[in-house]
N, C-alpha and C positions, 0 to 999 in steps of 0.2 A: 500434109502437104509434104510433097516425093523434091528432089533434091530440081526439078524442071521446072514446076511448079513456082519453089521459089527464087529461083532465079530469072523467073517472067518478070514475076512479081515486081521485084526488086530492079528491072531495067526500066516500069513502067513510073515507079520513085523516081529513081533519079531523072527521068523525062523532066520532072519540073522543077522550078525555080522557086526559091523562095525570097521573095519580096519581104517578107518580117514576119518574127512572129507575133501570132495576137493572141494569147495566152497558154499558160504551164501549168500544170496542177496535178493532181492525186486521178482525175479526170482525161490525163489525157495532155497532147499536144495541140494546141491547134495554131493553124499556120496563110498565111494569107500568101497565093503563087499562082504563077504563071505556067504555060507551058504554049511552045513554040510561036511565042509573040498575042496566044489567044490567052482571055481573063481579064479580070483578078479572078479566081477562082479562093476559096476556103475551105484549107483540108487539114482533117483531123485524125490523130495516130490517137486510138485506144486502145491502152494492155489490150492482151487479150482479154483477161480471169473476166475485163469489166465486161466487156462488148457486147452487146447483145442484136448479132448482126440481120436477125428474122425483123426488128425494126424496123432498120434503115431501108429494107423491102419494102415494106408497107406505105414507103411515107409517098414517094410517087400516085400508090390506090386511094390515097387520100382527098389527092384533088383541089388543097387546100392551098392558094397565094403566099400566105402567113409563115407558110413550113419552109425548109431547106427546098429547093428543086438540088437532088442528086446529082450527079454527070455520072462518076465512075464510084465504084468500090473494090475494093482486094485487098488479100490478108498479105500479112509479114509476121516472119517467126514469131515475133509476140507481140505482136500488134493487125489490132484489125484499120483499116484505114477508109476513110471517107472522102470524095470529093464532089461541094455540090456551090453551088453558085455564089458570087459576093454577094452581098445587097450593103449599096453603100448609107449610111447617115451614121446616126449619133445610139451608141450604147447605150440605155438607158439608165445606167452610174452618173456618165456622161454629161445626162442633159437636166439631168438632177441635180447637178455640183454644181452645173452653171447654173441654174436657175432657183439654188433654191429648196423651192420647191414649187411645186408646177398647178395650175388653174383647175379649179374644181372638174370642170365639163371635162378640159386636157384630160386628166388623171383619167377617168370614167372613161373616155374614148378610147384610152390606149388598153385601160382593161377590159374592155367589151375586145379588143382585138387581139387578146393572149388568149381572152374568152374562147376564141373564133377556132382560135392554132388547135388548141388548147383543146376543145371536142373535138376537130377534125382527127385528134389523134387518138380519144376518147372512144371515135367511134369502132375501130382496130383493135382497139382493145391496147395500146398502148398505155403506160404511164410516162409524164415528164422524166420528174425525181427529182428536178432539177433548173426551177423558174425563178430568175433572180434577174436584177441589173445589169447583170453583166449577158447576162445568155437571149438580150431582147435588144432587139435594135430599130429603134425610132427613125422611119425613112417620111418618102412626101407623102407616102398613102397611110403612115399609118405603122407601126407595133407589128417587127418578124422574128419570129423564134429562132436560133443562128444555131440552136448545139443543143444536140440531143445524145452526147456522150453517156450519161449512163439512165436513159431510160431502158424503161424494161416492158415487158409482157406482163399484166397480169396472169397467178397460177391461183383457180380453185380448187378451195380448200387450205392453202399454205397458209401456216400460222402467221408466220412474217417474211421481210423479203430474206436475202440470204445474206447480202452484203450493205449494211448500213453510210449511206452517202447522202449531199445534199449538200447550201449553202449556209451554214449557221444564221440567223434567223430570219430564214425564210423556209428551212428546210419544215415541212412534220413531222408535230409527235412521232405518229407510226415510224417514222424513216429512222430514229433510233433502236427500233429492233423489238418494238412494241408489238408492232401485228404489219399486215403485210401490206402495204400500197396500191392504192386506187384514184379513179378518176376523182374524190372530194381529198387526196392529199391534194394534187396539183390548182383545188379550189385553194386548200388555206396558200398554199405558196400566191396563186394571186391574192387574194387579200393583203398577203402580206404586201403585194409590188402597190398595189391600191394603196394601203398606208401609210412606205416609204414615198409613193408621189405628195401626196395631201401634206408631207410632215415636213420632207425632206432629210427625214432620222432611220439607221438601220434599224430596223426593226427587235432589236434583240437588251434596249435598255427601257429606266423607265421615266426615262426626256423624254421617249417615244409615245408609251401607253400615255404619258399629259397633254401633250398634245393633237391627242386625237381625243379626246376629253373637252379640248379645249374651245367649245363653242363661238369664240368671237374669230378663232381664228380657222376652223377646220370647220366643212359643212357638213352637218349633224347625220343628215340621210347617208353620206357616203361613208361615214365615219360606221351609221348601223349596218353598213355592207362590211364593212372590214371586218365589223367585232362576228356579222353567223357565219363569215367565210372563215373565218380564224376561230372560229371554237375548237377547244383540245378534243371532244368525243367528233368524232366525221359523222356520225349519226344526225347531228345538229349542225351542220352546216349544209349547203347550199349541196345537192345531189347531185346535181351537175355542173360543167362547165357553161351551160346551156342556159340553167339554171337560173345564176349571177348571171349570165350578162343580161336577161330580161331585168333583172331585181337593177340591172343597171343602168337599163333603159327607165324603169319606171322615174330612176330618179331623176335622168334626162326630163321627163315631161310632168315633173312637177321643179321646172326649171333648180336645176342644181348651180349653186352659187353661191346662196343666197342663206347662211348658217342659222339655224332656228333655232329661238328665244329658250329662253326657255332653262401558342397554346391556341385555345376556342375561347371564342368569342362569346358572349354576352346574347342570348336569345334575345332575339326582337321581335313582336308582335307584326302578322300582317296587317293592314287597315284593314285589309278584305276578304275573303276568302274565295280563294283562285276555284272558277270553274270550270269544267270542259264545254265547248262548245253542242250545244245541243242538237240532235241528229238531224231534225227539222233544218235548225237552219243553213247544216253543212248543204244538204241536198238543194234548200231555195237558193244558195250560192251558186251554185254547180249548174244549175237550173237557168240563173239571169247571166254570168257570167262566162268570158271569153274557156277555153277550156284550161288554157295554160298558163292563167290566175288564176282558176278557182283550184287546180289542184297544188299552188304556190303556196296559197293563203287556207288551204288542209293541211297543209304539212305544217306554216308557219303557227297559226290558229285550233288547230283540231290537239290540244296538249292531252292533259295528265289523267289517268284510270286512279284506279283504287289503291294505296300503299300497302306494305304488307312488311312491318317491323318486328324485328327479335330483338330481346335484350340478355343479356347472359341472366339476369336474376330472374327469368318468367319460367328457367325450366326447363324451356325450348328444345327437343332435339337434336332440333336443327345448326344450334349455336356451335356442338365440339364438332370439330373440323371432322368431316365424311373421311377422312384417310389420313394415318398417321403414317403412312410410306414417304418414300424419299422416292423426290423427281429422278427418275432414268438417264440423267446424264451424271460422268464420273464423278468424284471428288464431293457429293451435293450431302452434306451434314442430315441426319435423323430428327426430322421432323421432333419428334419427342425430346430430342435435345435443347431444344431451341425454346431460349425461357417468352413463351411467346403465349397468346390466348386471343382464342377471337370473343374481347368483348359483348356485341353486339351487329346488329347490322340489319339491314333493312330496303326492299324495294316496291319499284309500282310498275308498270307497262303504261306508255304514251300511247297515241291515238293511232299512230303509225307501228304500232307493235312492236318495239324494240323497249327490254327491260333495260331502267337504270335501280341501281343497286353501289350503296352506299356501308362499308365494314368498314368500324375501331376497332385495329389488330391492340392489343393492349401489350407492353414489354415489362412481364411480371422483376424483373432483375432491380436489383441497386448501384449495378456499374457496373452491368456487361452491355452491350449493344447490339444490335442484329443488324445485317449490313444487305440489304439486297433479300427479303423474305419476300415470300411470291404467296397471291394471293388467288384463287379458282373458285369462280361461281358460274353454278352449272346451274339449268331449269329444265323443271319436267313441267310434262298434262298429267290432267285430271287422272289419269288412266298409267303413268307412272314412264313414259318414253320420254328420252329427253329432248328439250328444245332447242338447246344451245350452251355451249360451255365456254367463259373467256378466263382467259386470265392476267391479273395485274401488278406486280408490284413497287414495291417501296425503296429507297433507294439508301435508306436506313430507318428503325424504329430503335429509341435514346432511351434507357434506359429509366424507368418510371413513368414512361409516357405513353398514351394511345395515340398510335397514326389511322388515319381517318383517309377508306383508300376508296374512290372511287372507281364501278364498275357498268362497263353499258356491253348489251349484247351487239356482235355486228351486226347481227342479220334478225330479217327480224323474226317474233318468238313471241307473238300474241299468243297462244294458246297456253302461253304457261302461266300452272294452278300455284306450283310450288318452286324454291328455289334450296337449293345449298349453297352454302360455304363450305372449304376445305384451304385450310394451311398448308403447303408445302414451301418446296424450297429444292434449289436449283445447286450445279457447281461454282455460282458466284458467292452463294448465301456462306454466311459465318460471323462468324462470335470476335466481341474484342472490347477487350478493359477500357470504360471511360471511365472516369473519375468523378468530371466536372462538368455532366453534357449541358447543353446552350438550350438554349427556350424563346420560343419562338412565339411570340402572342399578338396576339390579334383585339383589334378595339373597333370602336365605334363604327358597329356592322348595323347597315339600313339597307332594306330591300326595295323595289316599284317595279310597279309594271312598266316595259317598253315599248315602242312604236310598234315592234310586232309581234306582240304580245305574249314576251316573253319576262322573266325576271332581270332585271339588274341588283344585284349583288356590291354592295362601297364598304371599303370602310379601310382603317390601318393595319400595319403590323408592325411588329418592334423587335431587336432583337437585344435579350438583355448581356447586361455586361459582364457577369458569369461563367464560364466555361470556355471555353476553345474553339472555334466552329472546324481546324483543320482537322483539330485529334478529335472533334462528335460527328464529320459528314467529312473526311475525306474525299471521299466521290462526287460530293456534290460544290456547284457553283451556284445556285439560283435559289428558289425558293417555290415552294407547291403549294398550291391552297386549296382546299378540298368546303362546298359547302355541304353543307346537311339538313336536308326541313324534315319538321318534324310534327306528325300532325298533334291532337289536341292532349292527348293519352304518352306524349313524348318521345312516344314510338319513330326512328326514324323512314321513310317513303319517298327518300328520294336524293340527291345532291347531281351534284357538278365540281370538275375539275376548270381549273387554270396554274397562271406561272407570275409571279413574278423573276423576270430572269438578272436580277442586280439584284442581291443580299444586303438589305439596308446594315449600315454600319452603328457598328454596338451603343446601346440607348439612342439609339435616335431609329424612328418608323420612315412606316414610306407608302405610299398610299396604295389601292389597290380597287378591280373593278371585276366582277362575273359575271357573265351573261347564261341565264339557265334557258335554253330556250324550247325546256318539257317538262316542268316542274309542275307536280301535280296538285291537287290540292292540298296547302299543309298552313299549319297554324303559327310556328316559329322556323324563323332561320339559323342558322351559327353558319360560321366557317373556322377553319380549321388548318396551323401552318407545320409542313415539315422542311426538311432541307430536302431538297432532288440536284 
């Protein structure tokens, strides 16, 4: 900007009268303003380094009344400014605080409104990234999104977002730097918003999870929608906001509001072997159902294929890390210097073509923990061509323990015939001495099929009284739970990941529930817990 442009923008900015400040945070300042007696309007001042001006230029082309109607945009030296129409009403946070919790049908209707707004954004390649109770206004005609301060355009080929932002409890796991956000990241947030409306609780604690599981207080159909929308892996969620809206509509058709009745863990024998849906049944379903419903059923019910497991004792070359070079990041520790080895791994391909892998990473040291190790999983087709490559890290691998890490391809990789696993290190990977590591123990594990054709795994996790959490896992404040599915021979064939956002007190236990939407045929299931 030249001096003339700066002065012009500042003169425009000075014309607005600030009636009150609505919000102030890392994403900028939001104000209620008027100009020459007109308004009120909302003025959003976004730090230039966070603003995506292209997003705001696309809003009007969305043609969605549930998105802000932009009146003006201009740039200041350090800020991008957007002025849009004010929507009278309560924020969703204010509404839920006043009512304690919303009736199931009201919650479903508002969630569907938010899906409508998100779908309009996604149709233009925009990801909102901050769908939270403060950014939703409930007006006479339903829910409206009022803040797109950190929205961004999806960048094809990017491995992660350049900036990790969002509202704790509502932001998707990938927003913390593990992958690039997309429409499914917003689906995750809408699921958390729905759970928040149903329970009246912030979705970052065990009380929230218990309330969702309470079928006497929470509609079980909507709780299932929340569970699927908030799956840790993006490919296990609804694949679009429109698909989630259809699921909410089906709950409405079923008269929402009447709740329906109804370390490592020891292995639990499945009640019956899970079978893939026969191809003829899928064809018949498509022939007799509406196309949208048929596609949804195909995603939900068309599960696993044959699994592939490799153990450290099998002698398979693939167990050895395929690369001993360090990451290109400055300061990375040489992989060969780390007391880590890949103990076992296994994988399967679901009917949508996504690869699901679980990797056991063993720390062979007696007193050295490794912070932020990285696993790279790469798939190849029968001809040796690469079908996918994914990275996933752990917060810490404690001495003498095996950490299980779940990795899933974020793109279809249905031609995968072989998978290789490599141990890598980044700039944040480091060793440190831990004399008395903590132990997270899992017990009372059980698994049963749920109403979506997936697998619900429940149990309890406890923290041993020995050791110090702050010394063992200073970067962690939650628990990562990884389920591992095995075949009759004990080989890993799949798994998934979920989290407890509250660490149980020493000597106490906390319940958990994990949903696997793509479980292959399996014989036993176990759950492993580690700091996150």
